[in-house]
N, C-alpha and C positions, 0 to 999 in steps of 0.2 A: 305182607311185606315183612322180612327180614328184619328182627330189631334186637338189639342187645343191649342191654341197660346196665351199667356198673353203679355200685354204690360201697359205702363203707369206707371210703379215705378220709384223711383228717391229718391233724396233728398229732405227733406222738413222740416222747422221749427216747433218745438212744437205749436200746435193750428193750424197749417196749414191744406191745402185739397189736395188731389190727386185723379184723377180718372182712376182706371184701368178697362182694356178692356181684353175680351176674345172672340177670335175668333175662331169658331169651323167648322170643316169640316168632311164629312167622313160618318155622319149619319143624322138623321131626327130629328135635333136639337129641335124641338117644340116638341117633344113626351118626350122628358127628363127632370128629374129634374137635376137641376145644382147647383154646390156647389162651394164655397170659401173655401179654406185653408191656413194656413199659419204656417210657422214654423221660429221660432227664433233662433238666435244662440245659439247651446247648447241645444236644447229643442226639445221635440217631436211635431209631426205633430199635430195642432187644428183645430178642426173645426169651421169655421166664419159664414159660410150663405149658405141657400139653397133657390133656387127660384123654385116654384111649376112650372110644366110644362102647366098646365090646365088654372088656373086663375092666374099664375105670383105672387103669395103671395109669401112673402119672411120671413124668419126666422133666427134669430140671437143670437149667442152667447151672454152672459151677458156683457161679457166684450168690445162687441162693438155697443150692441144695442143702439140706440138714437144717434149714431154718423156714423153709417155706413150704405148706404142704396144700397141694391141689387137689380139689375132689369135686364131685358132682352129683347132684339128686336129679336123676332122670324124672322121677314123678311130678316133681316141682320147676322141671325146666329151667334150674338154677345151679350154674358153677360157682365154687369157693375158691379163693386164696387165703388160706392163713398163715400170716406174717408173724413169725415169732423174733425176738433177738436183732430186732430192726437198728440199722445202721446208717449214718447220715448219706451214705453213697446210695441207700435203696429210695431215696427223694426222686419223686417221678409220679408222671400221669400214667396210671395202670389202665389198660384195656384189655378186655377179653374178645375175643376174635374166633371167628368160625370161617375157614375157606378165607375169602378176600374181605369178609364183611367184618367192621368193627364197631365197637361201641363208641359212645361217646369220651368215655374216660371217667376215671375218678384219681383225684390228686392226692398224693402222699407224702407230706413233709415230716421228715424225722430231724428234729432239731431240739438241742435243751435250752 
């Protein structure tokens, strides 16, 4: 059974940092592109980042480029999202995804 479990969300002040994790099971983690998505309250789901399977190269939405860093540890079946200089508009539920499989999400709230 394919499973993705996110963790690391919480409440942080603007300008702060958080690191999200996503632990995967039930598939060969190292062979798949992995993604971070987010959904802000009242808005549609938004793509945040992809991390390639082969070379671990990461790609970012323009709204987070330069502030977020996505990475993966294939030995631990874990995907990460380091979020720095957080803004109020980063408030959302963050999901990791592989293909059409998505985790349950972890909530990030950026507020003073």
